[in-house]
C-alpha positions in Angstrom: 0.5 -0.3 0.5 1.0 3.7 -0.1 2.5 3.1 3.5 4.8 0.6 2.1 5.7 2.6 -0.8 6.5 5.9 1.2 8.7 3.7 3.7 10.4 1.9 0.9 11.3 5.6 -0.3 12.7 6.7 3.6 14.8 3.9 3.3 16.2 4.2 -0.4 16.8 7.9 0.7 18.3 6.8 4.1 20.5 4.1 2.1 21.9 6.9 -0.4 22.7 9.9 2.1 24.5 7.1 3.9 26.8 5.8 0.9 30.6 7.1 1.5 31.2 9.7 -1.1 34.1 11.9 -1.5 34.3 15.5 -2.1 37.6 17.3 -4.0 37.8 21.3 -2.8 40.5 22.9 -5.1 41.4 26.3 -4.4 42.8 28.5 -7.4 44.4 31.8 -6.2 46.1 34.8 -7.9 49.3 35.7 -5.2 50.3 38.0 -7.3 51.7 41.5 -5.1 48.2 43.2 -6.2 46.8 40.5 -4.5 48.3 41.1 -0.9 46.0 43.3 0.9 43.4 40.6 -0.1 44.7 37.5 1.2 43.7 37.2 4.6 40.1 37.4 3.5 40.6 35.0 1.1 41.7 32.4 4.0 39.4 33.2 6.0 36.6 32.6 3.2 38.2 29.6 2.4 37.6 28.5 6.4 34.2 29.5 6.1 33.7 27.1 3.0 35.6 23.8 4.3 33.1 24.4 7.9 30.1 24.6 5.4 30.9 22.1 3.4 31.8 19.6 6.8 28.1 20.5 8.2 26.6 19.9 4.8 28.1 17.0 4.1 29.3 15.4 7.8 29.4 12.0 5.8 31.7 13.1 2.9 35.6 12.3 2.8 36.4 15.9 1.5 40.0 16.5 0.2 41.5 20.0 0.0 44.0 21.1 -2.8 45.5 24.2 -3.6 47.0 26.0 -6.3 48.4 29.3 -6.4 49.6 31.5 -9.2 51.9 34.2 -10.1 53.3 36.4 -13.1 56.0 34.5 -14.8 59.0 36.4 -14.1 62.0 37.8 -16.3 64.6 38.6 -14.1 66.7 35.5 -12.7 66.9 37.5 -8.8 63.2 38.1 -9.0 62.7 34.1 -9.9 64.6 33.2 -6.8 62.1 35.0 -4.5 58.7 33.6 -5.6 57.5 30.4 -7.6 55.2 30.9 -10.3 53.3 28.0 -9.0 52.8 27.3 -5.5 50.7 23.7 -4.9 49.1 22.2 -1.8 48.2 18.5 -3.3 45.1 17.3 -1.8 44.9 16.3 1.8 41.8 14.4 3.6 39.8 16.4 5.7 41.6 15.2 8.8 44.2 17.1 7.9 42.5 20.6 8.1 44.7 22.4 10.3 47.8 21.7 8.3 46.1 22.6 5.1 44.8 25.9 7.0 48.7 26.3 8.3 49.8 26.0 4.4 47.0 28.7 3.1 47.9 31.0 5.8 52.1 30.9 4.5 51.2 32.1 1.5 52.9 35.2 0.5 52.0 37.3 -2.5 54.5 38.6 -4.9 55.5 39.4 -8.4 53.7 41.1 -10.8 
């Protein structure tokens, strides 16, 4: 009957929601010198996004990644100061503290 159909549908939803799934989140950020005044705000927003993902998808395995890019540097002495790309490989959500520490270590520079 109707009640068993509803119970079946609810069980299917519960089963679907209990499936372990993964979410990969990659942050791409302009790390050039012109972004210097915004870097702290960006880190705060990233922290808010991570908190929201944890609330909305508590059962998910979340992996975090970051790519920061800077302008191509034409002068060798500038190459020593800043790498053109800064990359944090995907890490498990359980290592969010280390990920946040890496984010806070980002320096802007170049172009």
